[in-house]
C-alpha positions, 0 to 999 in steps of 0.5 A, a space after each residue: 533458483 526457483 526457490 529464491 524466485 519463489 521467496 521474490 514473488 512472495 515478498 512483492 518487490 514492487 509493493 515493497 518499493 513502493 512502501 519504502 519510497 512512501 517513507 522517503 516521500 514523508 521524509 522529503 515533505 519535511 524538507 529539513 535536515 534536523 541532524 547528522 543522522 538525517 541520512 541514516 534514519 532515512 535509510 533505516 526508514 526505507 529499510 523498515 517500510 520495505 521489510 515490513 511489507 515484505 512480511 506482510 505480503 508473505 503472511 498474507 499468502 500463508 494464510 490465503 493459501 486456500 483461497 489462493 489455490 482457487 483464485 491465483 494457483 500460480 502463486 508461490 505457495 499453492 504452486 509449491 515453489 515455497 512451502 507454507 512453513 517456509 513462508 512463515 519463517 520468512 515473515 518472522 525474518 523479515 519482521 525482525 529486520 523491519 523492527 530492528 531498523 525502527 529501534 535504531 531510528 528512534 523509540 517513537 518509530 518502533 512504536 509505529 512500526 509495531 502499530 503498523 505490524 499489528 494492523 497488518 496482521 489483524 488484516 490477514 488473520 481477522 479483517 480480510 473476512 470483514 470486507 469493507 473494514 479489512 479494506 480500510 486496514 490494508 489502507 491504513 498500513 499504506 497510509 502509514 510509511 508517509 507518516 513514518 518518514 516525517 517522524 523518522 527525520 523530523 521527530 514530528 508528524 507534519 500536516 502536509 504529510 497527513 494530507 498525502 497519507 489521506 490521499 494514499 488512504 483513498 486510492 488504496 481503499 478503492 483498489 482493494 474494493 476492486 481486488 475484491 471483485 477479482 477475488 469474488 469466486 474464491 472469497 465467496 467460497 471461503 466465506 470472505 465477506 467482501 463488498 463484491 461478495 455481500 452486495 455483488 460486483 456492480 455495487 463494489 465497483 461503484 464504491 470503488 470509483 467513489 474512493 478513487 475520485 475522492 483521492 482525485 478531489 484531494 490532489 489540488 490541496 497541496 498545490 493550494 496550500 504551496 506545499 509543492 511546486 509547479 512541477 507537481 502539476 504535470 505529473 499529479 495531473 497524469 495521475 489524476 487522469 489515469 485514476 479517472 480512466 480507470 474509474 470510468 473503465 471499472 463503471 463500464 465493465 465490472 467483470 472479474 477480468 477487467 476489474 483485474 486490469 483496473 487493479 494493476 492500472 491503479 498500482 501504476 497510477 499510485 507509483 506515479 502519484 508517489 513520483 509527483 509528491 517527490 518532484 514537487 516537494 523537492 523543487 519548492 523553493 
């Protein structure tokens, strides 16, 4: 039972579910049922987003096991719940499932899934040590599922999906920079050149806030372009208030402990934002 719990924690199911739902959001924004295979492709799309995200979480923990021994000793690998070789084998298993479901959807989806996986591996193996470029790689991995959802059900990438993907990219970039503040001690010891390590926690906090506020600034665009219904407003407003409040918290106190709180809060605001996109698209006339 402890082993099963270790694998579940290695996957980070909440992150996986969010990426799977991001695929659904991308499909929902298209608002058309193009063929009899719509629902099947939608299911495959969710599974692809879920499993490839789980695989990226597992391989990230595999490569970060020495850093996590300092920063997060209770994670599955440093705690001894999962052996490094087991985590690597689990990664390959999850990747195979994700690529198979992508292939069953379409060749174009398989190509996009492979590109997404390549970005994830690039980040884990070399990108993380690069600091801000690595943050952009993570954000790209989060933004791709929106585009994937559109491609899976419509065979094209719609403009409105690109807008939502851009908002996700900005908010996740800010969260990754904030994460660098949380991990600054271990990152410095391992020569990981995050913005917090290279320029200090204050500069990292200010930069993260810029990305959070840019995401907030983009939020009215879907409504202005009539891409969503009125019901998008209360949910996205709550998301914007949450992001703005989190940004203020980080500006006021950029300590490791507070940055951890902000990082976790932003994940919740992102989830609420996904809900806003879904409701807004489904209820539009």
